[in-house]
FILUM-815769 format. One record per residue: x, y, z of N, C-alpha, C in turn; residue in one letter. Coordinates in steps of 0.02 Angstrom, whole numbers, padded with zeros to 5 digits, always signed. Example, Ala and Ser with C-alpha at 12.3 -4.5 7.8 and 13.67 -1.06 7.14 Angstrom:
BEGIN
+00660-00284+00390+00615-00225+00390+00660-00165+00390A;+00642-00112+00354+00684-00053+00357+00645+00002+00394S;
//
This chain:
BEGIN
+00042-00056+00002-00001+00003+00002+00045+00062+00000M;+00016+00112-00036+00056+00179-00035+00024+00226+00016K;+00064+00272+00043+00034+00319+00090-00014+00364+00059P;-00078+00363+00081-00133+00401+00046-00139+00471+00073L;-00135+00484+00138-00144+00549+00167-00092+00601+00149I;-00029+00583+00152+00021+00633+00129+00014+00652+00056P;-00008+00602+00011-00014+00614-00062-00073+00666-00065E;-00131+00657-00033-00185+00704-00038-00168+00775-00001L;-00130+00772+00051-00112+00834+00081-00076+00883+00038Q;-00027+00857+00000+00016+00906-00040-00025+00929-00099W;-00075+00891-00118-00120+00911-00171-00176+00963-00145R;-00180+00969-00081-00230+01019-00052-00304+00986-00047G;-00306+00918-00039-00365+00884-00042-00385+00858+00026M;-00363+00888+00077-00379+00863+00149-00403+00931+00182I;-00461+00928+00214-00481+00987+00254-00489+00964+00328Q;-00544+00920+00337-00553+00890+00404-00536+00821+00404D;-00505+00797+00461-00483+00724+00463-00492+00704+00533I;-00519+00645+00543-00533+00620+00608-00472+00587+00641M;-00452+00596+00702-00398+00566+00730-00395+00491+00720P;-00333+00468+00697-00327+00393+00687-00337+00370+00616G;-00360+00416+00573-00380+00401+00506-00316+00378+00469T;-00264+00417+00471-00203+00404+00435-00170+00335+00462K;-00172+00324+00528-00145+00258+00555-00187+00200+00530E;-00252+00209+00527-00295+00154+00495-00276+00135+00428Q;-00269+00192+00387-00246+00180+00315-00173+00144+00307L;-00136+00166+00355-00064+00139+00349-00057+00067+00371D;-00110+00048+00414-00108-00017+00446-00132-00071+00407K;-00183-00060+00367-00214-00117+00326-00255-00090+00266E;-00267-00135+00218-00316-00114+00163-00380-00098+00197M;-00400-00039+00178-00462-00014+00212-00518-00002+00162T;-00578-00023+00171-00631-00005+00135-00664+00062+00154T;-00674+00103+00096-00694+00171+00110-00750+00186+00058A;-00796+00235+00074-00846+00254+00025-00858+00326+00022Y;-00890+00340-00030-00915+00415-00045-00982+00408-00078I;-01030+00450-00051-01096+00447-00076-01105+00501-00134G;-01149+00481-00186-01164+00524-00243-01235+00535-00246F;-01255+00598-00251-01326+00615-00251-01354+00612-00322D;-01403+00567-00334-01431+00560-00399-01484+00608-00420P;-01465+00673-00414-01515+00728-00432-01523+00735-00512T;-01476+00704-00546-01477+00710-00621-01454+00638-00646A;-01465+00631-00710-01435+00567-00741-01365+00570-00761D;-01330+00624-00742-01258+00635-00754-01231+00670-00697S;-01169+00655-00683-01128+00686-00631-01101+00752-00668L;-01084+00798-00629-01054+00866-00655-00984+00867-00631H;-00950+00927-00657-00880+00930-00649-00862+00934-00573I;-00904+00958-00532-00890+00960-00459-00887+00885-00430G;-00917+00838-00465-00911+00768-00442-00851+00737-00451S;-00810+00771-00494-00744+00744-00511-00698+00736-00449L;-00712+00785-00397-00670+00788-00342-00677+00721-00298V;-00741+00703-00279-00747+00636-00238-00728+00578-00285P;-00739+00583-00351-00721+00528-00394-00649+00513-00391I;-00612+00571-00392-00533+00570-00391-00509+00547-00322I;-00543+00565-00267-00531+00537-00202-00533+00463-00207L;-00588+00432-00235-00593+00361-00239-00539+00332-00280L;-00516+00363-00333-00468+00337-00378-00397+00338-00340V;-00383+00392-00303-00322+00394-00263-00322+00334-00212H;-00379+00326-00181-00384+00276-00131-00370+00207-00160L;-00399+00194-00220-00385+00124-00246-00314+00126-00270Q;-00286+00175-00295-00218+00170-00317-00168+00157-00262K;-00193+00178-00195-00150+00172-00139-00157+00098-00110A;-00206+00061-00139-00212-00009-00122-00274-00027-00078G;-00314+00027-00069-00377+00018-00033-00435+00003-00075H;-00490-00013-00043-00554-00034-00083-00605+00022-00079K;-00624+00045-00135-00676+00100-00139-00744+00072-00151P;-00795+00103-00116-00866+00095-00131-00891+00158-00150I;-00924+00157-00209-00964+00215-00231-01036+00205-00217A;-01062+00244-00170-01131+00238-00151-01177+00288-00184L;-01224+00262-00222-01274+00307-00254-01336+00304-00212V;-01358+00370-00194-01405+00375-00145-01478+00370-00174G;-01496+00312-00192-01568+00299-00216-01619+00312-00162G;-01605+00303-00101-01650+00322-00043-01641+00388-00022A;-01584+00411-00008-01566+00481+00017-01589+00531-00038T;-01590+00514-00101-01612+00561-00154-01685+00573-00147G;-01723+00532-00108-01794+00544-00102-01806+00592-00045M;-01752+00601-00002-01760+00647+00059-01731+00716+00044V;-01672+00722+00016-01636+00785+00004-01594+00812+00059G;-01533+00823+00040-01482+00843+00081-01483+00916+00102D;-01492+00941+00159-01500+01015+00171-01430+01050+00175P;-01373+01007+00172-01309+01039+00178-01295+01090+00120S;-01283+01155+00138-01268+01201+00092-01324+01227+00052G;-01388+01210+00073-01445+01232+00036-01483+01282+00079K;-01514+01332+00043-01552+01386+00081-01623+01369+00091S;-01648+01320+00045-01718+01299+00045-01725+01228+00023E;-01783+01201+00037-01794+01129+00021-01799+01120-00056E;-01773+01074-00081-01774+01060-00153-01836+01013-00167R;-01858+01014-00233-01908+00969-00250-01890+00897-00250N;-01928+00852-00223-01915+00784-00219-01928+00748-00277L;-01886+00699-00303-01893+00665-00370-01939+00602-00358L;-01968+00581-00410-02008+00520-00407-01961+00461-00412S;-01984+00399-00393-01944+00344-00396-01922+00324-00469E;-01969+00336-00517-01947+00323-00584-01884+00367-00611A;-01890+00431-00591-01840+00478-00612-01772+00457-00573V;-01781+00441-00511-01718+00429-00470-01688+00364-00504L;-01725+00312-00520-01698+00248-00550-01658+00270-00615N;-01686+00312-00655-01650+00332-00716-01590+00368-00703K;-01589+00413-00649-01531+00449-00631-01479+00408-00598N;-01497+00357-00555-01451+00308-00522-01410+00267-00579V;-01448+00248-00633-01421+00208-00687-01362+00248-00726A;-01380+00313-00738-01334+00361-00767-01272+00372-00731G;-01281+00380-00666-01222+00396-00620-01178+00335-00621V;-01211+00274-00609-01171+00211-00604-01129+00204-00665K;-01159+00215-00727-01122+00200-00787-01060+00249-00789A;-01063+00309-00766-01007+00359-00771-00951+00329-00720Q;-00975+00316-00655-00922+00298-00608-00881+00237-00630L;-00909+00193-00668-00880+00130-00688-00823+00149-00739E;-00821+00205-00767-00766+00228-00813-00706+00245-00774K;-00714+00263-00713-00652+00289-00668-00623+00239-00630F;-00662+00193-00602-00637+00146-00551-00629+00076-00579L;-00584+00032-00551-00571-00034-00571-00616-00081-00532D;-00662-00114-00571-00709-00162-00539-00695-00232-00551F;-00637-00250-00567-00606-00314-00583-00615-00353-00518D;-00662-00401-00508-00673-00439-00450-00616-00486-00434T;-00569-00500-00479-00513-00540-00462-00463-00506-00411T;-00472-00438-00411-00425-00401-00369-00455-00389-00295K;-00411-00395-00247-00440-00390-00177-00469-00319-00160P;-00447-00267-00193-00472-00203-00186-00515-00179-00242N;-00550-00225-00274-00593-00208-00323-00647-00154-00301A;-00666-00108-00345-00715-00059-00325-00784-00091-00325A;-00831-00066-00287-00898-00092-00284-00945-00031-00292E;-01002-00046-00317-01060+00002-00319-01111-00023-00264M;-01143+00024-00237-01193+00020-00187-01253+00068-00195A;-01313+00048-00181-01371+00093-00185-01404+00083-00116N;-01412+00140-00080-01440+00130-00014-01513+00114-00013N;-01543+00122-00073-01613+00096-00074-01621+00025-00059L;-01566-00010-00078-01564-00090-00066-01580-00104+00003D;-01551-00065+00052-01563-00084+00119-01620-00043+00154W;-01631+00015+00129-01686+00057+00160-01755+00034+00142F;-01760+00003+00081-01827-00011+00060-01861-00068+00104K;-01819-00103+00146-01846-00157+00189-01855-00132+00259G;-01845-00067+00275-01851-00046+00345-01907+00000+00345I;-01948-00015+00398-02007+00024+00411-01993+00089+00453S;-02032+00136+00450-02020+00194+00485-02013+00182+00561F;-02064+00145+00584-02056+00123+00660-01996+00091+00677L;-01972+00047+00637-01914+00007+00649-01849+00058+00649D;-01851+00106+00607-01791+00149+00602-01790+00195+00655F;-01843+00224+00680-01846+00268+00736-01831+00232+00803I;-01852+00169+00806-01840+00131+00867-01766+00100+00870R;-01742+00074+00817-01680+00046+00817-01620+00089+00806D;-01629+00146+00767-01579+00190+00752-01586+00260+00782T;-01650+00288+00775-01661+00355+00800-01641+00364+00873G;-01654+00311+00916-01639+00323+00987-01568+00329+01006K;-01518+00317+00957-01451+00319+00971-01420+00390+00965H;-01459+00435+00930-01433+00505+00914-01484+00554+00943I;-01460+00598+00985-01506+00644+01017-01525+00704+00969T;-01583+00737+00982-01600+00795+00942-01552+00852+00955V;-01522+00858+01015-01472+00909+01028-01411+00898+00985N;-01390+00840+00974-01334+00822+00934-01343+00845+00859Y;-01402+00826+00835-01422+00842+00769-01426+00916+00755M;-01456+00953+00805-01466+01025+00796-01401+01071+00802M;-01356+01037+00827-01289+01072+00833-01254+01074+00769A;-01266+01033+00720-01241+01037+00651-01250+01098+00615K;-01199+01128+00581-01203+01194+00550-01261+01190+00495D;-01266+01130+00457-01317+01126+00404-01384+01137+00430S;-01396+01115+00491-01466+01119+00526-01471+01190+00556V;-01421+01212+00595-01428+01281+00618-01443+01335+00572K;-01402+01335+00516-01414+01390+00465-01485+01386+00430K;-01515+01329+00423-01582+01321+00397-01636+01349+00446R;-01622+01327+00511-01669+01343+00562-01672+01419+00573L;-01616+01451+00564-01608+01526+00573-01642+01563+00512E;-01641+01530+00454-01672+01564+00395-01747+01564+00391G;-01774+01599+00343-01845+01612+00339-01883+01548+00314E;-01846+01508+00274-01875+01449+00248-01887+01392+00299A;-01841+01393+00349-01849+01338+00397-01826+01273+00374G;-01845+01218+00402-01822+01151+00382-01881+01100+00396M;-01895+01060+00348-01948+01007+00360-01914+00952+00401S;-01962+00915+00429-01936+00851+00467-01905+00806+00415F;-01926+00800+00356-01894+00758+00303-01814+00780+00302T;-01803+00838+00288-01728+00858+00281-01691+00855+00348E;-01731+00866+00404-01692+00866+00468-01671+00787+00482F;-01698+00738+00454-01683+00670+00467-01624+00645+00417T;-01609+00692+00370-01560+00673+00321-01495+00647+00350Y;-01464+00682+00401-01404+00660+00429-01406+00592+00464Q;-01463+00575+00490-01470+00515+00522-01475+00455+00473L;-01515+00472+00416-01515+00424+00361-01445+00409+00328V;-01411+00467+00316-01344+00453+00289-01297+00425+00344Q;-01306+00437+00402-01266+00402+00457-01277+00328+00460G;-01343+00311+00446-01357+00236+00439-01324+00204+00384Y;-01321+00238+00327-01278+00210+00269-01209+00188+00294D;-01176+00234+00330-01108+00213+00352-01113+00161+00402F;-01162+00155+00444-01169+00096+00494-01181+00032+00456Y;-01225+00036+00404-01238-00025+00362-01178-00052+00325W;-01139-00005+00293-01084-00026+00259-01026-00051+00305L;-01024-00020+00365-00976-00048+00415-00996-00115+00436Y;-01056-00128+00447-01076-00196+00471-01075-00250+00417Q;-01093-00230+00351-01102-00277+00299-01038-00279+00250N;-01003-00228+00246-00944-00226+00197-00879-00207+00238K;-00877-00210+00301-00816-00191+00339-00789-00127+00318N;-00837-00080+00303-00813-00013+00278-00800+00029+00339C;-00738+00051+00346-00718+00091+00408-00706+00166+00393K;-00711+00187+00333-00690+00259+00316-00741+00288+00271L;-00765+00347+00281-00805+00385+00240-00770+00454+00221Q;-00776+00469+00152-00742+00528+00129-00795+00575+00096M;-00780+00636+00085-00831+00683+00052-00809+00749+00053G;-00854+00798+00029-00837+00863+00027-00846+00895+00102G;-00810+00953+00117-00811+00981+00182-00882+00998+00203S;-00930+01005+00156-00998+01025+00178-01031+00964+00207D;-01002+00904+00203-01031+00842+00223-01005+00819+00287Q;-00959+00860+00317-00929+00839+00386-00976+00817+00441W;-01027+00867+00447-01077+00849+00497-01112+00782+00487G;-01137+00768+00426-01167+00711+00409-01123+00648+00425N;-01060+00657+00401-01009+00601+00402-00994+00580+00476I;-00988+00633+00517-00970+00612+00590-01031+00586+00625V;-01092+00599+00600-01151+00573+00633-01146+00492+00617T;-01119+00477+00561-01109+00406+00546-01061+00371+00592G;-01004+00404+00600-00955+00376+00650-00982+00370+00717T;-01024+00418+00739-01053+00419+00805-01101+00363+00814E;-01139+00351+00762-01193+00302+00759-01161+00230+00762L;-01107+00223+00723-01066+00159+00731-01042+00146+00806I;-01021+00198+00833-00995+00193+00905-01048+00176+00950R;-01106+00208+00948-01156+00199+00994-01199+00136+00979R;-01207+00121+00917-01251+00064+00902-01220-00006+00903K;-01153-00008+00886-01121-00072+00890-01050-00068+00923C;-01029-00011+00948-00969-00011+00986-00907-00010+00941G;-00920+00007+00878-00864+00005+00825-00825+00072+00820G;-00773+00067+00785-00737+00130+00775-00726+00140+00701E;-00743+00199+00678-00741+00214+00607-00711+00285+00596A;-00687+00301+00536-00644+00356+00522-00676+00401+00466F;-00646+00460+00459-00672+00507+00409-00623+00557+00390A;-00626+00582+00328-00593+00646+00311-00634+00677+00255F;-00625+00742+00250-00656+00784+00195-00608+00820+00156T;-00632+00839+00094-00593+00880+00051-00622+00950+00047C;-00578+01005+00043-00612+01070+00034-00653+01076-00024P;-00705+01116-00021-00746+01133-00079-00704+01175-00126L;-00703+01158-00191-00661+01197-00241-00699+01262-00257I;-00655+01313-00253-00679+01385-00269-00637+01410-00323K;-00667+01454-00357-00629+01498-00408-00595+01557-00376K;-00536+01578-00402-00504+01636-00374-00542+01700-00375A;-00582+01706-00426-00624+01765-00429-00694+01763-00386D;-00696+01715-00349-00755+01704-00306-00812+01672-00335G;-00813+01657-00398-00863+01620-00433-00869+01545-00408G;-00929+01518-00423-00934+01446-00403-00902+01397-00452K;-00863+01352-00429-00825+01305-00468-00877+01266-00512F;-00866+01257-00575-00906+01214-00620-00969+01253-00649G;-00978+01314-00626-01038+01351-00652-01016+01401-00707K;-01047+01404-00762-01039+01452-00811-01103+01482-00833T;-01101+01529-00879-01159+01561-00906-01213+01514-00930E;-01182+01457-00959-01225+01402-00987-01248+01359-00938Q;-01225+01364-00871-01253+01320-00821-01195+01270-00800G;-01215+01209-00777-01170+01156-00756-01123+01134-00808N;-01062+01112-00793-01017+01078-00839-01028+01003-00823I;-01061+00968-00867-01078+00894-00853-01026+00851-00876W;-01025+00791-00850-00976+00736-00873-01005+00700-00933L;-01071+00706-00944-01105+00674-01003-01091+00720-01063D;-01056+00688-01116-01043+00724-01174-01103+00750-01215G;-01157+00723-01201-01225+00744-01230-01247+00808-01195E;-01231+00824-01135-01256+00882-01099-01207+00936-01102K;-01140+00916-01104-01084+00969-01118-01039+00939-01164T;-01032+00968-01224-00990+00944-01274-00916+00937-01250T;-00878+00896-01281-00803+00897-01263-00770+00961-01271P;-00793+00994-01323-00765+01065-01338-00777+01108-01282Y;-00836+01113-01257-00852+01159-01204-00823+01134-01140H;-00817+01071-01131-00784+01040-01069-00709+01065-01069F;-00674+01063-01129-00609+01084-01128-00596+01151-01121Y;-00645+01195-01150-00644+01266-01144-00646+01289-01068Q;-00688+01254-01033-00690+01271-00958-00626+01269-00929F;-00584+01219-00938-00518+01217-00908-00471+01268-00938W;-00479+01283-01008-00430+01325-01043-00449+01400-01018L;-00507+01411-01001-00529+01482-00979-00513+01496-00910N;-00484+01444-00870-00467+01460-00802-00407+01509-00801A;-00410+01552-00749-00350+01594-00741-00291+01559-00712N;-00228+01587-00714-00170+01550-00695-00171+01526-00627D;-00194+01568-00582-00201+01542-00508-00240+01483-00500S;-00303+01479-00532-00341+01422-00529-00307+01364-00560D;-00277+01374-00615-00246+01317-00650-00190+01285-00606A;-00151+01326-00570-00102+01298-00526-00130+01259-00471E;-00187+01278-00446-00221+01241-00394-00251+01178-00420T;-00287+01185-00478-00327+01128-00504-00283+01073-00532W;-00225+01088-00558-00182+01034-00591-00161+00984-00534I;-00160+01005-00471-00143+00960-00412-00202+00914-00399K;-00262+00945-00411-00324+00907-00387-00349+00865-00446I;-00346+00888-00508-00385+00855-00560-00340+00814-00608F;-00276+00806-00592-00233+00761-00625-00196+00716-00577T;-00162+00665-00605-00125+00614-00566-00048+00626-00575F;-00029+00683-00604+00044+00694-00614+00077+00701-00544L;+00140+00675-00544+00174+00681-00481+00196+00747-00459D;+00215+00758-00399+00232+00824-00368+00286+00855-00406E;+00336+00822-00426+00396+00854-00460+00371+00883-00530T;+00337+00843-00568+00309+00864-00633+00261+00923-00628T;+00223+00925-00576+00176+00981-00564+00210+01045-00546I;+00267+01037-00503+00297+01096-00482+00340+01125-00542N;+00363+01079-00583+00400+01104-00643+00351+01144-00697D;+00290+01114-00700+00242+01148-00743+00223+01219-00718L;+00208+01221-00651+00193+01281-00622+00247+01335-00631I;+00313+01309-00615+00365+01361-00623+00376+01382-00700A;+00362+01340-00744+00368+01355-00815+00313+01403-00834E;+00252+01397-00807+00193+01441-00821+00208+01506-00797Q;+00238+01511-00739+00254+01578-00711+00303+01620-00754K;+00342+01580-00782+00395+01615-00826+00368+01632-00893K;+00326+01588-00920+00299+01595-00987+00224+01591-00989M;+00191+01642-00970+00116+01639-00964+00080+01616-01031H;+00109+01635-01087+00076+01620-01151+00072+01549-01164Q;+00112+01506-01134+00116+01436-01146+00057+01400-01110K;+00028+01425-01055-00028+01395-01020-00010+01327-01003E;+00046+01314-00977+00076+01246-00968+00029+01203-00922C;+00002+01235-00868-00040+01201-00825-00109+01182-00856C;-00137+01233-00890-00208+01224-00915-00211+01167-00967K;-00156+01156-01004-00154+01108-01058-00152+01037-01030K;-00130+01033-00968-00131+00961-00938-00195+00945-00896R;-00243+00995-00892-00304+00985-00858-00349+00937-00898L;-00398+00905-00872-00431+00849-00899-00468+00867-00967P;-00475+00818-01007-00513+00825-01071-00561+00765-01070K;-00616+00767-01112-00658+00714-01111-00630+00662-01162K;
//
C-alpha cells in the first residue's frame, strides 16, 4: 500500500480529518466510501473531486465503494442549501442512478479478481426493507436531537426564513445509517466527502460507536472555489456535465482553458494524477511563460 494521506495533503485535498484515520490507512487495506446524490442522470464537474478521491484511494491499495443515494435522493440533503428542493419520483431516481453508475464505472477498477476491486452500492437496497417505526426505534434512539441540531447545516436552515422540514432534518441520520450498514456488512471503516458533508459523516461514525461499539474514520476535501469568487463548475450556460451529450467535449475543454493562472495552478494538483515534481515544474514554467498555459493544457479532457 502507498501512503494516501500525505499524497492528498500536498495536493490540497484534505480539510477535516478524524484522529486515527492516517494510522488506519497505514495499517491495512481499508474499505472506504463516498456517496453520490442522483439529482440528475449525469454527474457534473464538481463530482470529479469525490471520484478522484476514490481513484487515489484505490491506487494506494485500498477498496473503494461508490454509493449512489437511491434512498437519500428521495429525502434531500440540506447541507449548503438555503431552501428545500423538489423531491424526485422513484422512476426519475432510478433513471438517474443508472446514469451515475455508468459514469462511475469509467473511473474505477471493478475487476473482481483483485482484492481491492471497486464496488457500487445503492442505499435503497437496504432502506426499502426498513419501516419507519423500525428505523426510529432501532436507530433514532442512538442520536439525540441536541446532537443533530448542533450541526451547521441544520442551524443555518433553522435560522433562515424557509426553515427546515422534518424530512430534511432526518437526512443526517439516514446518511449516518448508510455508514453503519456498510460498516456492518462491508467492513467499511472510512467515509470521505466534501467539507460540507462533515456533519453528516461524523453522525455516521457516532452511530457506529453507539449502536455497535465500533470505530470508524473520516476525512473531507475542501470545496473547490474559483479565485474570482465564482462557483466552481458554473458557467453562463449552467453546469459543466460529465455527459458528452449535456456538455460537449469542446465546451468541457474550454472550461479548463478559460481558467485563470492561479486556478490552473491549484486545479492541476487536484484534477490530474501527475506527480509532485512534474506539477512543480509545470507551475514554474507557467510563471515564466504565461502564454504557454502549461498547467491548463494538462487539465482533464473528455
